[in-house]
N, CA, C and O atoms as a MOPAC input file, in Angstrom:
PM7 MOZYME 1SCF
protein

 N     45.81900 1    96.17000 1   -24.80500 1
 C     46.20000 1    96.91000 1   -26.06700 1
 C     45.84800 1    98.45300 1   -25.74500 1
 O     44.91800 1    98.74100 1   -24.99200 1
 N     46.59100 1    99.34000 1   -26.31600 1
 C     46.41800 1   100.72000 1   -26.06400 1
 C     46.12400 1   101.31300 1   -27.47400 1
 O     47.04200 1   101.75800 1   -28.16400 1
 N     44.96000 1   101.31100 1   -27.84700 1
 C     44.55100 1   101.75000 1   -29.19800 1
 C     44.72100 1   103.25600 1   -29.42000 1
 O     44.45300 1   104.05900 1   -28.52600 1
 N     45.17100 1   103.62500 1   -30.62300 1
 C     45.51600 1   105.05700 1   -30.89100 1
 C     44.81900 1   105.30000 1   -32.14300 1
 O     44.86500 1   104.49000 1   -33.06900 1
 N     44.06000 1   106.58600 1   -32.20800 1
 C     43.38700 1   106.90600 1   -33.49500 1
 C     43.81000 1   108.42200 1   -33.79700 1
 O     44.16900 1   109.19400 1   -32.90800 1
 N     43.73100 1   108.75200 1   -35.12100 1
 C     43.82900 1   110.19800 1   -35.52400 1
 C     42.52300 1   110.56300 1   -36.27200 1
 O     41.71900 1   109.77400 1   -36.76800 1
 N     42.47200 1   111.90600 1   -36.25500 1
 C     41.22500 1   112.45200 1   -36.83300 1
 C     41.76100 1   113.49100 1   -37.97300 1
 O     42.57700 1   114.37400 1   -37.70600 1
 N     41.23900 1   113.29700 1   -39.20500 1
 C     41.76400 1   114.18900 1   -40.30000 1
 C     40.86200 1   115.36200 1   -40.62400 1
 O     41.01200 1   116.04900 1   -41.63500 1
 N     39.84000 1   115.57300 1   -39.64400 1
 C     38.84600 1   116.67100 1   -39.96900 1
 C     37.32700 1   116.13900 1   -40.37400 1
 O     36.27700 1   116.75400 1   -40.18500 1
 N     37.48700 1   114.85400 1   -40.97000 1
 C     36.19800 1   114.32700 1   -41.36200 1
 C     36.06000 1   112.88100 1   -40.85900 1
 O     34.93000 1   112.50000 1   -40.55200 1
 N     37.18100 1   111.97300 1   -40.73700 1
 C     37.03800 1   110.65500 1   -40.29500 1
 C     38.19700 1   110.40600 1   -39.30800 1
 O     39.18000 1   111.14100 1   -39.21700 1
 N     37.95300 1   109.16100 1   -38.49300 1
 C     38.84600 1   108.67900 1   -37.59100 1
 C     39.51700 1   107.47200 1   -38.27700 1
 O     38.90500 1   106.71400 1   -39.02800 1
 N     40.81400 1   107.35200 1   -37.96300 1
 C     41.51800 1   106.21500 1   -38.47500 1
 C     42.50600 1   105.60400 1   -37.45900 1
 O     43.13500 1   106.34400 1   -36.70300 1
 N     42.64500 1   104.30700 1   -37.43200 1
 C     43.50500 1   103.67300 1   -36.55400 1
 C     45.07300 1   103.93800 1   -36.82200 1
 O     45.47600 1   103.89600 1   -37.98400 1
 N     45.86900 1   104.18300 1   -35.87500 1
 C     47.28800 1   104.26300 1   -35.99300 1
 C     47.93900 1   103.26800 1   -35.16000 1
 O     47.27400 1   102.42400 1   -34.55900 1
 N     49.26400 1   103.32400 1   -35.09000 1
 C     49.91900 1   102.40800 1   -34.25400 1
 C     49.59600 1   102.50600 1   -32.73300 1
 O     49.39800 1   103.64000 1   -32.29600 1
 N     49.53200 1   101.61400 1   -32.00600 1
 C     49.12800 1   101.66500 1   -30.69900 1
 C     50.32500 1   102.13300 1   -29.68800 1
 O     51.49800 1   101.96600 1   -30.02200 1
 N     49.99200 1   102.69500 1   -28.50700 1
 C     50.90300 1   102.93600 1   -27.39600 1
 C     51.57100 1   101.55900 1   -27.08200 1
 O     51.02300 1   100.51700 1   -27.44300 1
 N     52.76300 1   101.56100 1   -26.40500 1
 C     53.56500 1   100.35100 1   -26.07800 1
 C     52.95500 1    99.87300 1   -24.71000 1
 O     53.04200 1    98.69400 1   -24.36700 1
 N     52.33700 1   100.82700 1   -23.94000 1
 C     51.96200 1   100.33800 1   -22.63700 1
 C     50.42900 1   100.77100 1   -22.52000 1
 O     50.06100 1   101.93700 1   -22.66000 1
 N     49.64500 1    99.78300 1   -22.26900 1
 C     48.06200 1   100.07800 1   -22.19100 1
 C     47.71500 1   100.71600 1   -20.95500 1
 O     47.53100 1   100.07800 1   -19.91800 1
 N     47.61500 1   102.02600 1   -21.04600 1
 C     47.09800 1   102.86300 1   -19.84500 1
 C     46.05100 1   103.76300 1   -20.25300 1
 O     45.88400 1   103.96000 1   -21.45700 1
 N     45.31400 1   104.34300 1   -19.38500 1
 C     44.33500 1   105.32500 1   -19.61600 1
 C     44.42300 1   106.49400 1   -18.59200 1
 O     45.11400 1   106.34600 1   -17.58500 1
 N     43.77000 1   107.60900 1   -18.80800 1
 C     43.89500 1   108.71000 1   -17.78600 1
 C     45.24700 1   109.25700 1   -17.80400 1
 O     45.74500 1   109.66500 1   -16.75500 1
 N     45.91200 1   109.30100 1   -18.96000 1
 C     47.21700 1   109.86800 1   -19.07700 1
 C     47.11100 1   111.43000 1   -19.53600 1
 O     46.01500 1   111.89100 1   -19.85400 1
 N     48.20900 1   112.16800 1   -19.55500 1
 C     48.27900 1   113.47400 1   -20.03100 1
 C     48.84900 1   113.41400 1   -21.27200 1
 O     49.68900 1   112.54600 1   -21.51100 1
 N     48.44900 1   114.36100 1   -22.25100 1
 C     48.95600 1   114.48300 1   -23.68300 1
 C     49.29400 1   115.91300 1   -23.85500 1
 O     48.72600 1   116.79800 1   -23.21400 1
 N     50.20900 1   116.12600 1   -24.71300 1
 C     50.53400 1   117.47500 1   -25.19600 1
 C     51.29000 1   117.22200 1   -26.56300 1
 O     51.79800 1   116.13300 1   -26.82900 1
 N     51.32400 1   118.38100 1   -27.45600 1
 C     51.91900 1   118.31700 1   -28.71500 1
 C     51.01000 1   118.37400 1   -29.73500 1
 O     49.94500 1   118.94400 1   -29.49600 1
 N     51.22700 1   117.83000 1   -31.00700 1
 C     50.35700 1   117.82000 1   -32.00300 1
 C     50.09500 1   116.44000 1   -32.58000 1
 O     50.59800 1   115.42000 1   -32.10800 1
 N     49.28000 1   116.46700 1   -33.62600 1
 C     49.04000 1   115.17600 1   -34.08700 1
 C     50.07700 1   114.27500 1   -34.65700 1
 O     49.99600 1   113.04700 1   -34.67500 1
 N     51.16200 1   115.06500 1   -35.16900 1
 C     52.39500 1   114.29300 1   -35.75800 1
 C     53.52300 1   114.37100 1   -34.85500 1
 O     54.61300 1   113.91300 1   -35.20000 1
 N     53.33200 1   114.96700 1   -33.61200 1
 C     54.52600 1   115.04900 1   -32.79200 1
 C     53.95200 1   115.21100 1   -31.23600 1
 O     53.92700 1   116.29900 1   -30.65900 1
 N     53.53200 1   114.05900 1   -30.69200 1
 C     52.80800 1   114.07400 1   -29.37900 1
 C     53.54800 1   113.54400 1   -28.33100 1
 O     54.43900 1   112.74500 1   -28.61800 1
 N     53.31700 1   113.88100 1   -26.99300 1
 C     53.81500 1   113.12900 1   -25.94300 1
 C     52.56900 1   112.69800 1   -24.90800 1
 O     51.74500 1   113.49400 1   -24.45900 1
 N     52.60800 1   111.45500 1   -24.66800 1
 C     51.78200 1   110.76500 1   -23.57400 1
 C     52.50800 1   110.44600 1   -22.28400 1
 O     53.57100 1   109.82700 1   -22.33000 1
 N     52.02000 1   110.81200 1   -21.21900 1
 C     52.75300 1   110.60500 1   -20.01200 1
 C     51.83600 1   110.38100 1   -18.76500 1
 O     50.74000 1   110.91800 1   -18.60800 1
 N     52.42100 1   109.54300 1   -17.93200 1
 C     51.53200 1   109.08700 1   -16.77200 1
 C     50.28600 1   108.23200 1   -17.20200 1
 O     50.19800 1   107.83300 1   -18.36300 1
 N     49.40600 1   107.97400 1   -16.34400 1
 C     48.26400 1   107.13400 1   -16.64900 1
 C     47.95000 1   106.24100 1   -15.54700 1
 O     48.48800 1   106.36800 1   -14.44800 1
 N     46.98600 1   105.22800 1   -15.84400 1
 C     46.43500 1   104.49500 1   -14.82600 1
 C     46.00300 1   103.11300 1   -15.48400 1
 O     45.46300 1   103.20600 1   -16.58600 1
 N     46.15800 1   101.94600 1   -14.98800 1
 C     45.90000 1   100.77600 1   -15.69900 1
 C     44.81100 1   100.07200 1   -14.79200 1
 O     44.52000 1   100.50500 1   -13.67700 1
 N     44.19100 1    98.87400 1   -15.39800 1
 C     43.18100 1    98.26900 1   -14.57100 1
 C     43.69300 1    97.63600 1   -13.33300 1
 O     42.88800 1    97.12700 1   -12.55300 1
 N     45.01400 1    97.62500 1   -13.07700 1
 C     45.50000 1    97.12400 1   -11.83100 1
 C     45.44600 1    98.09600 1   -10.73800 1
 O     45.78000 1    97.80800 1    -9.58900 1
 N     45.01600 1    99.26600 1   -11.10600 1
 C     44.86800 1   100.42900 1    -9.95600 1
 C     46.04400 1   101.20900 1    -9.67000 1
 O     45.99000 1   102.08100 1    -8.80200 1
 N     47.21700 1   100.95800 1   -10.38400 1
 C     48.38600 1   101.65900 1   -10.18200 1
 C     48.45600 1   102.78500 1   -11.00700 1
 O     47.94700 1   102.74200 1   -12.12800 1
 N     49.04700 1   103.83200 1   -10.57900 1
 C     49.42000 1   105.06500 1   -11.36300 1
 C     50.74700 1   104.69400 1   -12.06900 1
 O     51.57100 1   103.92800 1   -11.57000 1
 N     50.87900 1   105.27400 1   -13.21900 1
 C     52.12000 1   105.07400 1   -14.04500 1
 C     53.08500 1   106.29900 1   -14.02900 1
 O     52.68800 1   107.43600 1   -13.77300 1
 N     54.26800 1   106.01600 1   -14.29600 1
 C     55.20800 1   107.18300 1   -14.47500 1
 C     55.75500 1   107.21000 1   -15.86200 1
 O     56.65400 1   108.00800 1   -16.12700 1
 N     55.26700 1   106.37300 1   -16.79700 1
 C     55.89000 1   106.12400 1   -18.09300 1
 C     55.47000 1   107.29000 1   -19.12400 1
 O     54.43900 1   107.95000 1   -18.99900 1
 N     56.39400 1   107.45000 1   -20.14200 1
 C     56.09700 1   108.48600 1   -21.14000 1
 C     56.45200 1   107.80500 1   -22.41300 1
 O     57.31600 1   106.94000 1   -22.55300 1
 N     55.56900 1   108.37400 1   -23.44300 1
 C     55.79000 1   107.82300 1   -24.85400 1
 C     55.78700 1   108.99000 1   -25.90600 1
 O     55.07500 1   109.97200 1   -25.69500 1
 N     56.47900 1   108.91500 1   -26.90800 1
 C     56.49600 1   110.07000 1   -27.98700 1
 C     55.94400 1   109.41600 1   -29.17500 1
 O     56.17800 1   108.25000 1   -29.49200 1
 N     55.18700 1   110.24600 1   -29.82300 1
 C     54.58900 1   109.88200 1   -31.12700 1
 C     55.15700 1   110.75300 1   -32.09500 1
 O     55.18000 1   111.97800 1   -31.97700 1
 N     55.72100 1   109.96200 1   -33.27500 1
 C     56.19600 1   110.80900 1   -34.40700 1
 C     55.33600 1   110.95500 1   -35.62500 1
 O     55.76500 1   111.42100 1   -36.68100 1
 N     54.01700 1   110.50900 1   -35.43000 1
 C     53.08700 1   110.76500 1   -36.48200 1
 C     52.78100 1   109.28800 1   -37.07900 1
 O     51.77400 1   109.05200 1   -37.74700 1
 N     53.74000 1   108.34800 1   -36.76900 1
 C     53.57000 1   107.03200 1   -37.17200 1
 C     53.56700 1   105.96100 1   -35.99800 1
 O     52.71200 1   105.08100 1   -35.89200 1
 N     54.54400 1   106.13300 1   -35.20400 1
 C     55.04400 1   105.15400 1   -34.17500 1
 C     55.07500 1   105.74300 1   -32.87900 1
 O     55.54400 1   106.87800 1   -32.80200 1
 N     54.63600 1   105.14700 1   -31.77600 1
 C     54.89600 1   105.47900 1   -30.45400 1
 C     56.19200 1   104.80200 1   -29.93500 1
 O     56.44000 1   103.64700 1   -30.28100 1
 N     57.01700 1   105.48100 1   -29.12200 1
 C     58.26900 1   104.85900 1   -28.55100 1
 C     58.30400 1   105.44800 1   -27.16700 1
 O     57.95300 1   106.59100 1   -26.87500 1
 N     58.81300 1   104.44100 1   -26.27500 1
 C     59.11500 1   104.80600 1   -24.93700 1
 C     60.12000 1   105.82400 1   -24.73700 1
 O     61.14800 1   105.80800 1   -25.41400 1
 N     59.90600 1   106.70400 1   -23.86600 1
 C     60.72000 1   107.79000 1   -23.38600 1
 C     61.09800 1   107.76100 1   -21.94600 1
 O     60.89600 1   106.76300 1   -21.25300 1
 N     61.61000 1   108.78200 1   -21.52100 1
 C     61.87900 1   108.93600 1   -19.97900 1
 C     60.66300 1   108.97600 1   -19.07100 1
 O     59.60600 1   109.50500 1   -19.41500 1
 N     60.84100 1   108.44800 1   -18.00400 1
 C     59.65400 1   108.36200 1   -17.05600 1
 C     59.56900 1   109.68000 1   -16.24800 1
 O     60.52400 1   110.42700 1   -16.03200 1
 N     58.35500 1   109.85300 1   -15.85000 1
 C     58.08100 1   110.97800 1   -14.77200 1
 C     58.83000 1   110.71500 1   -13.46100 1
 O     59.08300 1   109.56100 1   -13.11300 1
 N     59.17900 1   111.76400 1   -12.74600 1
 C     59.74600 1   111.59200 1   -11.36700 1
 C     58.70500 1   110.98400 1   -10.42600 1
 O     59.07600 1   110.23800 1    -9.51900 1
 N     57.33000 1   111.29500 1   -10.62300 1
 C     56.33900 1   110.94900 1    -9.79200 1
 C     55.16200 1   110.24000 1   -10.64200 1
 O     54.60100 1   110.88900 1   -11.52400 1
 N     54.84200 1   109.08600 1   -10.41000 1
 C     53.81500 1   108.35900 1   -11.10500 1
 C     52.43400 1   109.07700 1   -10.82100 1
 O     52.11500 1   109.42200 1    -9.68300 1
 N     51.68200 1   109.26700 1   -11.86900 1
 C     50.34800 1   109.98100 1   -11.54200 1
 C     49.27300 1   109.64100 1   -12.74100 1
 O     49.63900 1   109.29400 1   -13.86500 1
 N     48.05000 1   109.77100 1   -12.39100 1
 C     46.97900 1   109.66100 1   -13.51900 1
 C     46.27400 1   110.92700 1   -13.49400 1
 O     46.36000 1   111.70300 1   -12.54300 1
 N     45.57100 1   111.14600 1   -14.54000 1
 C     44.79400 1   112.30700 1   -14.77200 1
 C     45.69400 1   113.63600 1   -14.74000 1
 O     45.14100 1   114.66500 1   -14.35300 1
 N     46.96700 1   113.68100 1   -15.10000 1
 C     47.80800 1   114.92700 1   -15.02200 1
 C     47.34800 1   115.96000 1   -16.01800 1
 O     46.76100 1   115.58500 1   -17.03300 1
 N     47.57000 1   117.19900 1   -15.80100 1
 C     47.35500 1   118.30200 1   -16.83700 1
 C     48.73900 1   118.21700 1   -17.59700 1
 O     49.81400 1   117.98500 1   -17.04500 1
 N     48.56000 1   118.42600 1   -18.86100 1
 C     49.85800 1   118.51500 1   -19.72700 1
 C     49.64000 1   119.57300 1   -20.79300 1
 O     48.54800 1   119.69600 1   -21.35000 1
 N     50.66300 1   120.31600 1   -21.06600 1
 C     50.63500 1   121.33700 1   -22.04700 1
 C     52.11700 1   121.52300 1   -22.72200 1
 O     53.13700 1   121.03000 1   -22.24100 1
 N     52.07500 1   122.22600 1   -23.78300 1
 C     53.39800 1   122.36500 1   -24.47300 1
 C     53.49000 1   121.51500 1   -25.67400 1
 O     52.51400 1   121.11500 1   -26.30800 1
 N     54.78800 1   121.24800 1   -25.96300 1
 C     55.04500 1   120.41000 1   -27.22200 1
 C     55.63900 1   119.10500 1   -26.74300 1
 O     55.96000 1   118.90700 1   -25.57100 1
 N     55.77300 1   118.16400 1   -27.79200 1
 C     56.44200 1   116.99100 1   -27.35400 1
 C     57.90100 1   117.13500 1   -26.91200 1
 O     58.39700 1   116.31600 1   -26.13800 1
 N     58.63900 1   118.24800 1   -27.43400 1
 C     59.92500 1   118.48800 1   -27.01100 1
 C     60.03800 1   119.50900 1   -25.90000 1
 O     61.16600 1   119.79200 1   -25.49500 1
 N     59.13700 1   119.99800 1   -25.45100 1
 C     59.18500 1   121.01600 1   -24.31300 1
 C     57.84500 1   120.94900 1   -23.65700 1
 O     57.06100 1   121.78600 1   -24.10400 1
 N     57.39000 1   120.20300 1   -22.74900 1
 C     56.16300 1   120.46000 1   -22.17600 1
 C     56.11200 1   120.28400 1   -20.66200 1
 O     57.11400 1   119.91500 1   -20.05100 1
 N     54.96800 1   120.53900 1   -20.05700 1
 C     55.02200 1   120.56900 1   -18.56600 1
 C     53.77000 1   119.59900 1   -18.13900 1
 O     52.71800 1   119.56600 1   -18.77800 1
 N     53.99800 1   118.91100 1   -17.11300 1
 C     53.08400 1   117.84500 1   -16.55900 1
 C     52.90800 1   118.22000 1   -15.16400 1
 O     53.84300 1   118.30000 1   -14.36800 1
 N     51.50100 1   118.48500 1   -14.84400 1
 C     51.40000 1   118.89700 1   -13.38500 1
 C     50.12800 1   118.34800 1   -12.85200 1
 O     49.20300 1   118.06900 1   -13.61600 1
 N     50.04900 1   118.18400 1   -11.55900 1
 C     49.01100 1   117.74900 1   -10.81500 1
 C     48.69000 1   116.23000 1   -11.22200 1
 O     49.55400 1   115.50100 1   -11.70900 1
 N     47.46500 1   115.84600 1   -10.99600 1
 C     46.97800 1   114.53000 1   -11.16600 1
 C     46.61000 1   113.84600 1    -9.80900 1
 O     46.35000 1   114.52700 1    -8.81700 1
 N     46.59400 1   112.52300 1    -9.79500 1
 C     46.27100 1   111.73800 1    -8.69800 1
 C     47.13100 1   110.60100 1    -8.52100 1
 O     47.20300 1   109.81200 1    -9.46300 1
 N     47.80600 1   110.37500 1    -7.46500 1
 C     48.72700 1   109.32100 1    -7.30900 1
 C     48.21000 1   107.94100 1    -6.96400 1
 O     48.93700 1   106.95200 1    -7.05400 1
 N     47.04000 1   107.88700 1    -6.59700 1
 C     46.25900 1   106.74600 1    -6.12400 1
 C     45.94700 1   106.72500 1    -4.71100 1
 O     45.07200 1   105.97400 1    -4.27900 1
 N     46.69100 1   107.60300 1    -3.87000 1
 C     46.41700 1   107.80100 1    -2.41300 1
 C     46.21900 1   109.27000 1    -2.23600 1
 O     45.63500 1   109.62800 1    -1.21300 1
 N     46.58100 1   110.07000 1    -2.99400 1
 C     46.38500 1   111.56800 1    -2.84100 1
 C     46.60900 1   112.29400 1    -4.02200 1
 O     47.22100 1   111.75700 1    -4.94500 1
 N     46.15800 1   113.54000 1    -4.11900 1
 C     46.34000 1   114.43800 1    -5.23600 1
 C     47.78400 1   114.86900 1    -5.44300 1
 O     48.39100 1   115.35200 1    -4.48700 1
 N     48.33100 1   114.73900 1    -6.53100 1
 C     49.69000 1   115.16400 1    -6.82700 1
 C     49.85900 1   116.58300 1    -6.92600 1
 O     49.11600 1   117.20300 1    -7.68800 1
 N     50.75400 1   117.19600 1    -6.24600 1
 C     50.89100 1   118.62500 1    -6.31600 1
 C     52.31200 1   119.02000 1    -7.08000 1
 O     52.76000 1   120.16600 1    -7.05100 1
 N     52.91800 1   117.99100 1    -7.72200 1
 C     54.17000 1   118.11500 1    -8.31100 1
 C     53.99800 1   118.62300 1    -9.69200 1
 O     53.02100 1   118.22500 1   -10.32700 1
 N     54.86000 1   119.48400 1   -10.25300 1
 C     54.92800 1   119.79200 1   -11.66500 1
 C     56.27200 1   119.39700 1   -12.18100 1
 O     57.29600 1   119.56200 1   -11.51800 1
 N     56.25000 1   118.86600 1   -13.39200 1
 C     57.54300 1   118.35500 1   -14.08000 1
 C     57.68500 1   119.04100 1   -15.45300 1
 O     56.68500 1   119.22600 1   -16.14600 1
 N     58.86600 1   119.40700 1   -15.84000 1
 C     59.19900 1   119.88000 1   -17.02600 1
 C     59.74900 1   118.79800 1   -17.87000 1
 O     60.51200 1   117.96600 1   -17.38000 1
 N     59.36400 1   118.76300 1   -19.24600 1
 C     59.80500 1   117.64000 1   -20.16600 1
 C     60.52300 1   118.32300 1   -21.06000 1
 O     59.94100 1   119.14400 1   -21.76900 1
 N     61.87100 1   118.11700 1   -21.18800 1
 C     62.73800 1   118.79000 1   -22.25400 1
 C     63.43600 1   117.76900 1   -23.10700 1
 O     63.99800 1   116.80900 1   -22.58000 1
 N     63.41900 1   117.94700 1   -24.41600 1
 C     63.97500 1   117.14300 1   -25.39400 1
 C     64.74300 1   118.07900 1   -26.31100 1
 O     64.14800 1   118.63000 1   -27.23700 1
 N     65.98800 1   118.27700 1   -26.10400 1
 C     66.80700 1   119.28100 1   -26.83000 1
 C     66.99300 1   118.55800 1   -28.23900 1
 O     66.94100 1   119.26100 1   -29.24800 1
 N     67.20900 1   117.16600 1   -28.35700 1
 C     67.22500 1   116.65800 1   -29.70300 1
 C     66.85000 1   115.11100 1   -29.32800 1
 O     66.80400 1   114.65800 1   -28.18400 1
 N     66.61600 1   114.45800 1   -30.44100 1
 C     66.14700 1   112.95400 1   -30.30000 1
 C     67.14600 1   112.06900 1   -29.34900 1
 O     66.71700 1   111.10600 1   -28.71300 1
 N     68.39800 1   112.44500 1   -29.31300 1
 C     69.29900 1   111.67300 1   -28.42200 1
 C     69.37300 1   112.14800 1   -27.00800 1
 O     69.98200 1   111.44700 1   -26.20000 1
 N     68.85400 1   113.19200 1   -26.64800 1
 C     68.91900 1   113.71700 1   -25.33300 1
 C     67.48000 1   114.00700 1   -24.77600 1
 O     66.77200 1   114.89900 1   -25.24200 1
 N     67.11200 1   113.21200 1   -23.77500 1
 C     65.68400 1   113.43100 1   -23.33100 1
 C     65.91100 1   113.36100 1   -21.70900 1
 O     66.54200 1   112.42600 1   -21.21600 1
 N     65.40600 1   114.31000 1   -20.99300 1
 C     65.51700 1   114.29400 1   -19.58500 1
 C     64.28700 1   115.04300 1   -18.95600 1
 O     63.79000 1   116.05600 1   -19.44900 1
 N     63.83700 1   114.39300 1   -17.75400 1
 C     62.74300 1   115.17000 1   -17.06000 1
 C     63.63900 1   115.94300 1   -16.04700 1
 O     64.58300 1   115.45100 1   -15.42800 1
 N     63.20200 1   117.22200 1   -15.97300 1
 C     63.98300 1   118.20900 1   -15.17400 1
 C     62.80400 1   119.01800 1   -14.37100 1
 O     61.60600 1   118.81000 1   -14.56200 1
 N     63.30200 1   119.91900 1   -13.49600 1
 C     62.44600 1   120.86700 1   -12.90300 1
 C     61.52000 1   120.42200 1   -11.83100 1
 O     60.45500 1   120.99900 1   -11.61000 1
 N     61.94100 1   119.38500 1   -11.16500 1
 C     61.04500 1   118.73300 1   -10.18300 1
 C     60.60500 1   119.87000 1    -9.08600 1
 O     61.43800 1   120.59400 1    -8.54000 1
 N     59.34000 1   119.93400 1    -8.85600 1
 C     58.85200 1   120.78300 1    -7.80900 1
 C     57.85200 1   120.12300 1    -7.03000 1
 O     56.87200 1   119.62500 1    -7.58400 1
 N     58.02700 1   120.07400 1    -5.70400 1
 C     57.10000 1   119.31400 1    -4.74200 1
 C     56.47700 1   120.33800 1    -3.79200 1
 O     57.22500 1   121.03500 1    -3.10600 1
 N     55.27300 1   120.45600 1    -3.72000 1
 C     54.49500 1   121.38200 1    -2.89400 1
 C     53.72500 1   120.42600 1    -1.85100 1
 O     53.42600 1   119.28900 1    -2.21500 1
 N     53.41300 1   120.85800 1    -0.60900 1
 C     52.73500 1   120.30900 1     0.39000 1
 C     51.55500 1   121.18100 1     0.50400 1
 O     51.74000 1   122.37900 1     0.71600 1
 N     50.22100 1   120.65900 1     0.37300 1
 C     49.12300 1   121.41600 1     0.51500 1
 C     48.22000 1   120.76700 1     1.70500 1
 O     48.05200 1   119.54800 1     1.70400 1
 N     47.65500 1   121.55500 1     2.69100 1
 C     46.93000 1   121.04400 1     3.58500 1
 C     45.43200 1   121.68600 1     3.51300 1
 O     45.29400 1   122.90200 1     3.64500 1
 N     44.39700 1   120.88900 1     3.31400 1
 C     43.13100 1   121.47400 1     3.31200 1
 C     42.42800 1   121.27600 1     4.56200 1
 O     42.32000 1   120.17300 1     5.09800 1
 N     41.86600 1   122.54600 1     5.10500 1
 C     41.19300 1   122.42900 1     6.47500 1
 C     39.70900 1   122.90300 1     6.19500 1
 O     38.88600 1   122.92800 1     7.11000 1

């Protein structure tokens, strides 16, 4: 179960849960319009799933191009960037742009892959 809570400035209250139970995901947006993407489960696998929150309900959305956990995320639910993270075998150097022109058109675009060698 992926429990979700909201804070109103004074107290925490339970809201509807995420559809997929993961942790170590990236978040962006606001309390009433959020995006959760990527993550990790107790199975040890990194996830590529994304979910959108409308203030009441989480719903599944388009997947990332590269599964990752602990990604950095910023922007809004309709236009965000997800970058970095960890794939399970190495650190992710990919950045992805999340665009949602309207609720009927959702697409992951702007795939960028870098190769970094540390010596």
